[in-house]
C-alpha positions as CSV (number, residue, x, y, z in Angstrom):
1,M,224.3,93.7,66.5
2,N,221.6,94.9,64.2
3,G,220.0,92.9,61.4
4,S,222.0,94.8,58.6
5,T,225.4,93.4,59.4
6,S,226.9,91.7,56.4
7,T,229.0,88.5,56.6
8,G,230.9,87.0,53.7
9,A,230.7,83.3,52.9
10,H,233.7,81.0,52.9
11,T,232.5,79.4,49.7
12,D,230.3,80.3,46.8
13,T,226.7,79.8,47.8
14,S,225.0,80.3,44.5
15,T,222.7,77.5,43.4
16,H,224.4,74.7,41.5
17,A,222.8,72.3,39.1
18,S,221.8,69.4,41.3
19,P,219.4,66.5,41.3
20,H,218.3,67.4,44.8
21,P,215.0,69.1,45.4
22,D,215.2,72.2,47.5
23,P,212.6,72.3,50.3
24,G,214.7,74.9,52.1
25,A,213.9,77.5,49.4
26,E,210.6,78.2,51.3
27,A,212.1,78.1,54.8
28,S,212.0,81.1,57.0
29,V,214.7,79.6,59.3
30,I,217.5,77.2,58.5
31,V,218.8,75.3,61.5
32,V,222.3,73.8,61.1
33,G,222.7,70.7,63.4
34,A,220.2,68.1,64.5
35,G,221.3,67.7,68.1
36,P,219.1,68.6,71.1
37,T,219.5,72.4,70.7
38,G,218.6,72.4,67.0
39,L,215.7,70.0,67.4
40,L,214.1,72.0,70.2
41,L,214.5,75.2,68.3
42,A,213.2,73.8,65.0
43,G,210.2,72.2,66.8
44,D,209.3,75.4,68.5
45,L,209.4,77.4,65.3
46,A,207.4,74.8,63.3
47,A,204.8,74.7,66.1
48,A,204.4,78.4,65.7
49,G,203.8,78.0,61.9
50,I,207.3,79.0,60.8
51,P,208.7,76.9,57.9
52,V,212.0,75.4,59.1
53,T,214.7,73.3,57.4
54,V,217.3,71.4,59.5
55,L,220.6,70.6,57.8
56,E,222.6,67.8,59.4
57,K,225.8,66.3,58.1
58,R,225.2,62.9,59.7
59,P,223.2,60.4,57.7
60,A,219.7,59.7,59.1
61,D,220.7,56.2,60.3
62,I,223.7,57.3,62.3
63,S,222.9,57.9,66.0
64,N,224.4,60.8,68.0
65,L,226.5,59.0,70.6
66,T,227.6,61.9,72.8
67,R,228.7,62.7,76.3
68,A,225.6,64.3,77.7
69,F,223.6,62.4,80.3
70,A,222.1,64.9,82.7
71,V,218.8,66.7,82.4
72,H,218.4,69.3,85.1
73,A,215.2,70.8,86.7
74,R,215.0,73.9,84.5
75,T,215.4,71.9,81.3
76,L,212.7,69.5,82.5
77,E,210.4,72.5,83.1
78,Q,211.1,73.6,79.5
79,L,210.3,70.1,78.2
80,D,207.1,70.2,80.4
81,A,206.0,73.3,78.6
82,R,206.2,71.2,75.4
83,G,204.4,68.2,76.8
84,L,207.5,66.0,76.8
85,A,208.9,66.0,80.4
86,D,206.8,63.2,81.9
87,E,207.6,60.8,79.1
88,L,211.3,61.5,79.4
89,V,211.2,61.1,83.2
90,E,209.7,57.6,82.8
91,R,212.7,56.6,80.6
92,G,215.4,57.9,82.9
93,Q,216.8,57.5,86.5
94,R,215.9,60.2,89.1
95,I,218.9,61.3,91.1
96,E,218.1,63.3,94.3
97,K,221.6,63.9,95.5
98,I,224.9,65.0,94.0
99,R,227.9,63.9,96.0
100,L,231.0,66.0,95.5
101,F,234.5,66.0,96.9
102,D,235.2,66.1,100.7
103,G,232.0,64.3,101.4
104,F,229.8,67.3,100.5
105,T,226.4,66.5,99.2
106,L,223.9,68.7,97.3
107,D,220.4,67.7,98.1
108,L,218.0,68.4,95.1
109,T,214.8,67.4,96.9
110,G,214.3,70.9,98.2
111,L,214.2,72.5,94.8
112,R,211.1,74.7,94.2
113,S,210.2,72.8,91.1
114,R,208.0,70.0,89.9
115,F,211.2,68.2,89.2
116,P,213.3,68.2,92.3
117,F,215.9,65.9,91.0
118,L,218.5,65.3,88.3
119,L,217.3,63.0,85.5
120,S,220.0,60.7,84.2
121,T,219.3,59.5,80.7
122,P,221.4,59.2,77.5
123,Q,221.2,62.2,75.2
124,Y,219.7,60.2,72.4
125,E,216.6,59.7,74.5
126,V,216.2,63.5,74.6
127,E,216.8,63.7,70.9
128,K,214.1,61.0,70.1
129,L,211.4,63.0,71.8
130,L,212.5,66.4,70.3
131,R,212.8,64.9,66.8
132,R,209.4,63.3,67.0
133,R,207.8,66.6,68.0
134,A,209.7,68.5,65.3
135,T,208.6,66.0,62.7
136,E,205.0,66.1,63.8
137,H,205.0,69.9,63.3
138,G,206.4,69.6,59.8
139,V,210.1,70.4,60.1
140,A,212.0,69.4,56.9
141,F,215.1,67.4,57.7
142,R,218.1,67.2,55.2
143,H,220.5,64.6,56.5
144,G,223.9,63.9,54.8
145,T,224.1,67.6,54.0
146,Q,227.3,69.4,54.9
147,V,227.3,73.1,55.2
148,T,230.1,74.7,53.2
149,G,229.5,78.4,53.8
150,L,227.0,81.2,54.5
151,S,226.4,84.7,53.2
152,Q,223.7,87.2,54.1
153,D,222.1,90.3,52.8
154,A,219.4,92.7,54.0
155,T,216.6,90.2,53.5
156,G,218.1,86.7,54.2
157,V,220.8,84.2,54.5
158,D,222.2,81.9,51.8
159,V,223.6,78.6,53.0
160,G,225.9,76.6,50.7
161,V,225.9,72.9,51.1
162,R,227.4,69.7,49.8
163,F,225.1,66.6,49.6
164,E,226.1,63.0,50.3
165,D,226.6,62.3,46.6
166,G,229.1,65.1,46.3
167,T,226.9,67.6,44.4
168,A,226.5,71.1,45.7
169,G,223.5,73.3,46.3
170,S,222.2,76.1,48.4
171,F,219.3,77.0,50.7
172,R,217.9,80.4,51.5
173,A,215.9,81.6,54.5
174,A,215.3,84.8,56.5
175,Y,217.5,83.6,59.3
176,A,220.0,80.9,60.0
177,V,220.9,79.3,63.4
178,G,224.1,77.4,64.0
179,T,223.6,74.6,66.5
180,D,226.4,72.5,64.9
181,G,228.7,72.0,67.9
182,V,232.1,73.1,69.0
183,R,233.6,72.8,65.5
184,S,230.7,74.9,64.1
185,V,230.9,75.8,60.4
186,V,228.3,78.4,60.9
187,R,230.4,80.2,63.6
188,E,233.4,80.2,61.3
189,A,231.4,81.5,58.3
190,A,229.9,84.2,60.5
191,G,233.4,85.4,61.3
192,Q,233.0,84.8,65.0
193,S,236.1,83.9,67.1
194,F,235.9,81.3,69.8
195,P,238.3,82.6,72.5
196,G,239.2,80.5,75.5
197,R,241.5,77.7,76.5
198,P,241.7,74.0,77.2
199,V,240.7,73.1,80.8
200,I,241.3,69.3,80.9
201,S,242.6,66.6,78.6
202,S,242.3,62.9,78.2
203,I,239.0,62.2,80.1
204,V,237.9,58.6,79.6
205,L,234.1,58.1,79.5
206,A,232.1,54.9,79.2
207,D,228.7,53.4,79.7
208,V,229.3,50.1,81.6
209,Q,227.6,47.5,83.8
210,L,228.8,47.2,87.4
211,S,229.1,44.1,89.6
212,E,229.3,46.4,92.7
213,S,226.5,48.9,92.4
214,P,226.9,52.1,94.5
215,D,223.8,53.9,95.7
216,L,221.7,55.9,93.3
217,T,223.5,59.2,93.5
218,A,225.6,61.3,91.2
219,A,229.0,60.9,92.8
220,V,232.3,62.8,92.0
221,R,235.4,61.8,94.0
222,G,239.1,62.2,93.6
223,S,242.5,61.6,95.0
224,K,245.8,63.5,94.5
225,D,246.3,62.1,91.0
226,A,242.9,61.1,89.7
227,F,239.2,61.8,89.9
228,A,236.1,59.8,88.7
229,F,232.4,60.1,88.6
230,V,229.7,57.5,88.6
231,I,226.1,58.1,87.4
232,P,223.3,55.5,87.1
233,F,221.1,55.4,84.0
234,G,218.4,53.1,85.4
235,D,218.6,50.6,82.6
236,G,221.4,48.4,84.1
237,Y,224.2,50.7,82.7
238,W,226.2,53.4,84.5
239,R,228.0,56.4,83.1
240,V,231.5,56.2,84.5
241,G,234.2,58.8,83.6
242,G,237.6,59.7,85.0
243,W,241.0,61.4,84.6
244,N,244.5,60.3,85.5
245,R,247.1,63.0,86.0
246,E,249.8,60.7,84.7
247,R,248.1,60.3,81.4
248,A,246.8,63.9,81.0
249,D,248.7,64.6,77.8
250,I,247.3,61.7,75.7
251,P,245.5,63.0,72.6
252,D,241.8,62.3,72.0
253,S,242.7,60.1,69.1
254,A,244.7,57.6,71.2
255,P,242.8,54.4,71.9
256,T,241.4,53.7,75.3
257,S,240.1,50.6,77.0
258,L,238.0,49.4,79.9
259,D,241.2,48.5,81.7
260,E,242.4,52.2,81.6
261,L,239.1,53.3,83.1
262,K,239.3,50.7,85.8
263,D,242.7,51.9,86.8
264,I,241.4,55.5,87.0
265,T,238.5,54.5,89.2
266,R,240.7,52.4,91.5
267,R,243.0,55.5,92.0
268,A,240.1,57.8,92.6
269,L,237.5,55.7,94.3
270,G,239.5,52.8,95.7
271,T,237.6,50.3,93.6
272,D,236.7,49.7,90.0
273,L,233.2,48.6,91.0
274,G,233.5,45.5,88.9
275,M,232.8,47.3,85.7
276,H,232.3,45.2,82.6
277,D,230.5,45.1,79.2
278,A,231.1,48.6,78.0
279,R,228.5,49.5,75.3
280,W,230.4,52.7,74.5
281,I,233.8,54.1,75.5
282,S,235.6,57.3,74.4
283,R,238.4,59.7,75.2
284,F,237.9,63.5,75.0
285,H,239.2,66.8,76.2
286,S,237.3,69.8,77.4
287,D,237.8,73.5,76.6
288,E,236.4,76.7,78.1
289,R,235.3,78.9,75.2
290,Q,232.6,81.4,74.3
291,V,231.9,83.5,71.3
292,P,231.8,87.3,71.8
293,S,228.4,87.6,70.2
294,Y,225.6,85.0,69.8
295,R,224.3,87.1,66.8
296,T,225.8,88.3,63.6
297,G,223.1,90.0,61.7
298,R,220.7,87.3,60.5
299,I,222.9,84.5,61.8
300,F,222.6,83.1,65.4
301,L,224.6,80.6,67.4
302,A,223.3,78.4,70.2
303,G,224.5,75.5,72.3
304,D,228.0,74.2,71.9
305,A,228.5,76.4,68.8
306,A,228.3,79.4,71.1
307,H,229.9,78.0,74.3
308,T,231.7,75.0,75.5
309,H,233.0,74.1,79.0
310,S,233.9,71.3,81.3
311,P,231.4,68.5,81.8
312,A,231.3,69.1,85.6
313,G,227.8,69.6,86.7
314,G,226.3,68.2,83.5
315,Q,225.2,71.6,82.3
316,G,226.2,71.5,78.6
317,M,223.1,70.1,76.9
318,N,220.9,71.9,79.4
319,T,222.4,75.3,78.6
320,G,222.0,74.7,74.9
321,L,218.3,73.7,75.2
322,Q,217.6,76.8,77.2
323,D,219.4,78.9,74.5
324,A,216.9,77.4,72.0
325,A,213.9,78.1,74.2
326,N,215.0,81.7,74.5
327,L,215.6,82.3,70.8
328,S,212.7,80.3,69.3
329,W,209.8,82.4,70.6
330,K,211.7,85.6,69.6
331,L,212.3,84.5,66.0
332,A,208.7,83.3,65.8
333,A,207.4,86.7,67.1
334,V,209.4,88.7,64.6
335,L,208.6,86.4,61.6
336,R,204.9,86.5,62.4
337,G,205.0,90.3,62.6
338,H,204.2,90.3,66.3
339,A,207.4,92.0,67.5
340,P,210.0,94.4,66.1
341,E,213.2,92.9,64.7
342,A,215.1,94.6,67.6
343,L,213.7,91.9,69.9
344,L,216.3,89.5,68.5
345,D,219.1,91.6,70.1
346,S,217.8,90.5,73.6
347,Y,219.0,86.9,72.8
348,Q,222.6,88.1,73.2
349,G,221.8,90.2,76.2
350,E,220.0,87.4,78.1
351,R,221.9,84.2,77.1
352,H,225.5,85.4,76.8
353,P,225.8,86.2,80.6
354,V,224.3,82.7,81.4
355,G,226.8,81.0,79.2
356,R,229.6,82.9,80.9
357,A,228.3,81.9,84.3
358,V,228.1,78.3,83.3
359,L,231.8,78.4,82.2
360,R,232.7,79.7,85.6
361,S,230.7,77.3,87.7
362,S,231.6,74.2,85.7
363,G,235.2,75.3,85.6
364,A,235.3,75.8,89.4
365,I,233.9,72.3,90.0
366,I,236.5,70.6,87.7
367,R,239.4,72.5,89.1
368,L,238.4,71.7,92.7
369,A,238.1,68.0,91.7
370,M,241.6,68.2,90.3
371,A,243.1,69.7,93.4
372,H,246.5,68.2,94.2
373,N,248.4,70.5,96.6
374,R,247.9,71.9,100.0
375,R,246.7,75.3,98.9
376,Q,244.1,73.8,96.5
377,Y,242.9,71.4,99.2
378,A,242.5,74.3,101.6
379,L,240.5,76.3,99.1
380,R,238.2,73.3,98.4
381,S,237.7,72.7,102.1
382,L,236.8,76.3,102.7
383,L,234.2,76.2,99.9
384,T,232.6,73.0,100.9
385,T,232.4,74.3,104.5
386,A,230.7,77.5,103.4
387,L,228.2,75.5,101.3
388,R,227.4,73.3,104.3
389,R,226.8,76.2,106.7
390,V,225.5,79.0,104.6
391,R,222.0,78.3,103.1
392,A,222.2,81.2,100.6
393,A,225.4,79.9,99.2
394,R,224.0,76.4,98.9
395,E,220.9,77.7,97.2
396,K,222.9,79.7,94.7
397,A,225.0,76.7,93.8
398,L,221.9,74.6,93.3
399,G,220.3,77.3,91.2
400,Q,223.3,77.5,88.9
401,I,223.7,73.8,88.5
402,T,220.0,73.1,87.9
403,G,219.4,76.3,85.9
404,I,216.4,77.4,88.0
405,G,218.4,80.2,89.7
406,Y,219.2,82.2,86.5
407,A,217.2,85.4,85.8
408,Y,217.4,88.0,83.0
409,A,218.1,91.7,83.5
410,A,214.9,93.7,84.0
411,P,214.3,97.4,83.0
412,R,214.8,100.0,85.6
413,G,211.7,100.4,87.8
414,A,210.2,97.1,86.8
415,H,208.4,94.8,89.3
416,P,210.9,92.7,91.2
417,L,209.6,89.5,89.5
418,V,210.3,90.7,86.0
419,G,213.1,88.6,84.3
420,H,212.8,85.8,86.8
421,R,211.8,82.2,86.0
422,A,208.1,81.6,86.6
423,P,207.5,78.6,88.9
424,D,204.8,76.1,87.9
425,V,202.0,77.8,89.7
426,E,198.4,76.4,90.0
427,L,195.8,78.0,87.8
428,A,192.0,78.1,87.9
429,E,190.6,75.1,86.1
430,G,189.9,76.0,82.4
431,P,190.9,75.2,78.9
432,A,194.6,76.3,79.5
433,G,195.0,73.5,82.1
434,T,195.5,73.7,85.9
435,R,199.3,74.5,85.8
436,L,201.3,77.3,84.3
437,Y,203.5,74.9,82.3
438,E,200.5,73.2,80.8
439,A,199.2,76.7,79.7
440,L,202.6,77.4,78.1
441,R,202.2,74.4,75.7
442,A,200.2,76.7,73.4
443,G,203.5,78.4,72.7
444,E,202.1,81.9,73.5
445,F,202.4,84.4,76.4
446,V,200.3,83.4,79.4
447,L,198.5,86.1,81.4
448,I,197.6,85.2,84.9
449,T,195.2,87.6,86.8
450,P,193.0,87.5,89.9
451,V,189.7,85.7,89.3
452,A,187.7,89.0,89.5
453,T,189.8,90.5,86.6
454,E,188.3,90.2,83.2
455,I,190.3,91.1,80.1
456,E,188.8,91.3,76.7
457,A,190.4,89.1,74.1
458,K,190.7,92.1,71.8
459,D,192.0,95.6,72.3
460,E,190.2,98.9,71.7
461,E,190.8,98.8,68.0
462,G,189.6,95.2,67.6
463,R,193.0,93.6,67.3
464,E,193.5,90.2,68.9
465,L,195.5,90.0,72.1
466,R,197.9,87.1,71.5
467,A,198.1,85.5,74.9
468,T,196.5,82.6,76.9
469,L,194.3,84.2,79.5
470,T,193.9,82.5,82.8
471,H,193.5,83.1,86.6
472,W,195.2,82.1,89.8
473,A,193.8,79.0,91.5
474,R,193.8,80.8,94.8
475,P,193.1,84.4,95.8
476,R,196.1,86.6,94.7
477,R,196.3,90.4,94.1
478,S,199.1,90.2,91.5
479,S,199.0,89.9,87.7
480,L,201.7,88.2,85.7
481,L,202.5,88.1,82.0
482,V,204.7,85.0,81.4
483,R,206.8,84.7,78.2
484,P,206.6,81.5,76.1
485,D,210.0,80.5,77.6
486,G,208.6,80.6,81.1
487,Y,210.2,83.9,82.3
488,I,208.2,86.8,83.6
489,A,207.8,89.7,81.1
490,W,205.6,92.0,83.2
491,A,204.0,91.9,86.7
492,A,202.0,94.3,88.8
493,E,200.0,94.4,92.0
494,Q,196.3,95.2,91.8
495,A,196.7,96.1,88.2
496,R,193.8,97.9,86.4
497,P,192.5,96.3,83.2
498,E,194.0,99.2,81.1
499,Q,197.4,98.5,82.6
500,I,197.1,94.8,81.7
501,R,196.0,95.6,78.2
502,A,199.0,98.0,77.8
503,A,201.4,95.2,78.8
504,L,199.7,92.8,76.4
505,R,200.0,95.3,73.5
506,E,203.7,95.9,74.3
507,W,204.6,92.2,74.5
508,T,202.3,90.4,72.1
509,G,202.3,93.0,69.3
510,A,198.5,93.3,69.1
C-alpha cells in the first residue's frame, strides 16, 4: 500500500493535559513493544541517526519471560552485523544437531555460515544485548505506557497512550511500527485482520534441572498420544516442553505443574529425566495466523504482531528479528532522504512470503510430531526417508529452519546472486574489517570489488556515494553491492567503474 492510506484510530489521540513530558514529539519513528523485534529495529534506526521512541506497556522492572529459546544461524549473522553475536554465543549453549521423530537427525555443522549451530539461550539474554545497544544509541524508552489507539494522515502517525498513573497523552512521529505481539493493539488500530486458526492447545513448557542429562542436542520425540522436546541452556537448566492428547482441550488459564510435565515426558520419551526445580512453568496454545499486509500507510507490523505459528523449529523470534533487520534500513534510508518512499513497499513484498513459509514449515513439523494413525505415520516415514537420502531436500529443510536459505525476489534479468543472502566472505584488510559482517556494522551498503577496481567516493556531480568500499581478500572478477541487512542488491562480473557507480546511485541515493 502507498503512504497515503488513512486509518482511523480506535480512541481519541489528541493530546490530553498530563504531567508527563513528551519526548516522542520529536520522534521520527515510534516503535510499540520492547521485545527482541522492537529492540533491534529501534537500535538500528537510532544508530542511523533517526530519533526513536519505544512504547512498552510493561514496567521497566518486569522481565519478559517468554517461550523463545533458539537463535538460528541467520539471526546470529544479523547480530554479528551489529557486533553482538560473539557475546551472545558465549552466554548460550551451542547445539549442532536437531533430533526429530523416527530417529532422523539434522546436522547443522555443514551450514555455510560462521555459526553452524543452533544457539540455545533464554530470550531475555537476547533482549539484554539489544536493549543495551538501543540505549547506547539514544533510543527513548517509555515503560508503563499502554497504547490506546492510532490515527494517521499524510505526514505522520498519532499514537494515543495511557500512562501508569491513568493519565492519557499522545505521541506523534512520521511512522509507527507495531512489534507488540500476537494481541497487537497496533494491528487492531490499523484495521488489519489476523486470519488463521489454532494448531495446538495446552502445550506445557518449563525451564528445569535434570537428574538424567541427555546428550547436548535439540531432541523432539513422540508417541501415539504425546510428544516432548528437550533443549539444553548450558547453565544447568533445560527447556522441556510437551503435549498430551488426553489433555489437549485444557485452557491456557488452567494451572499446570511439574508433575503434569513429567507425565507427558514419560509418555513421549519413556522417562521424565528426573526433572526438578522448575524456575518457570507455563501452559500455552499455538495459532497459525498472518496479517494480509505488513504495511498500512505509515503503520507497519513486524514479529508476532504480523505472524504467529507453532513453536516447532524455534523460528518465531528469529523471523521477527529478521523482519526488523529488513525494515530498519529502509525506514532509515527514506527518513534520511536517501531513497524514495516507495522503497517501504518492498518490506511487504520480501517479508510476507517468508512469514508464510515459516507458517508452513513449522506447521508441518508440529503435525508430524502429533501423528497418531497409520496414514500419518506413513507420511512421516516417507518424509524422513526423503530427507535422509536426498541432499537437496535436506539442505532446503536446513535453510528454512535456520533462515539462511531464504532469498528475496530479484528483478527480471538481474544477476543470479541478487536477492540472496550474502555469506560472510573474507575482505582485504582495511578500515572496514576483514569480514563482510564486520563491514556491515557501519549500517550502510557494502561494495565489494576486485582489488584493481578503484571507485571514487563521490559521483560526477560531487555527491557522496553512501557505501562502505572494500575489496575481495582473494582474486575475484565479480563486484557485489550488499544491503545493510546482508542481502545482495546488485552484482556483476567484470563490471566497469561507471556500472558500479550507477548501481551505487540507484541504491544509496547519492
